[in-house]
N, C-alpha and C positions, 0 to 999 in steps of 0.2 A: 621829777623823781619821786616826790612824796606821794603822788598819785599812784605810781607803780608800786611803791611800798604798801599803800593802802589796798591795792588789788591783790597783792601777795598775802597780806594779812587776812583779807576776807576769805581767800581760798584755803589758807593753811592754819590760821589761828582766828577763827571767827569770834572767839570769846574775847579777843582784845579789841575793844571799841574806842579806846582813848589812850593818849600817850602815857598817862600814869599807870597803865596796866602792863607796860613793857617790863620785862624782867631780864635778868642775865640769860635765862633760857631762851626768851624771845630773840634777844640779840644774837645768841649763838645759832639759833635756827636761821636767822636772816643771813649771817655770814656763810653758813653752809649752803643756803639757797643761792646766794650770789656766786659761790664757787662752782655750782652746777649749772648756773643759768646760761641760756643761749640768747642771742640777739632776737628780740621780739617777744620774749617771755614777759608776761604781765604788762604788755604795751597795749594801748588803746588803738593805735594806728600802726599798721605794719606794711602798708602798700609801698612806701618808699624803700623800706628795708628789703622787701621782696624784689622790687625792680632793680636794686643795686646788687642783688645776689648775696646779701648778708644775712637774711632771715634764717634762723636755725643754727648759725655758726656759733661756736663758743665765744664768750666775751673775752676781750683782751685783758691783760693784767691792768692796764690803765683804766679801762671801763670798770673793772671790779673794784679798784681802789676808789673811784668816784662814787660807785654805788654804796660804798661803806662810809665815805666821808659825809654824805648828805645827812643820814640819820644821826651820825655822831655829832655833827654841828648843830642839828636841830635840838637834840637833847642837851647838849652843852649850853646852848643859848637859852633854852627853856628852863633849865634847872640851875643855872649859874655854876655848871660843872659838877653837880652832884647827882646827875641822872644815872640810868643804868649803864654799866660799863660792859665792854666786850665787843664793841663794834670797831675796834681799831683794826687796821689792815694787817692781817697776818703776813709775815714775810713770805710764806709759801704761795700766797696769791699774787705776789709782785714778782716782776722780773728781778734778776740778781742785782742790777744797779738801781732799781726803783726801791727795793727794800731799804737800802741805806739812805735814800733821799727823803724818807718820811720824817 
């Protein structure tokens, strides 16, 4: 997942080259990108996704939540909880029963 985030950063925010350069704006941009993301976007290998007919389909709410949890945990662990904020899973990206399970 961190490699996918790195590929997204290289494409969308090439000026961000290290974790300390992430800002609230970078986080908000990542959340927006995840909301629009489809299966296979920023992936290195897509053959399996294509053969299973998933390539290009919208991400599920569960996948979106996972895509947001990884950087949130990375920054929390790296900064002891004082890193950039804004990567929490917005309720609108979760199914109705997943929003309450966060």
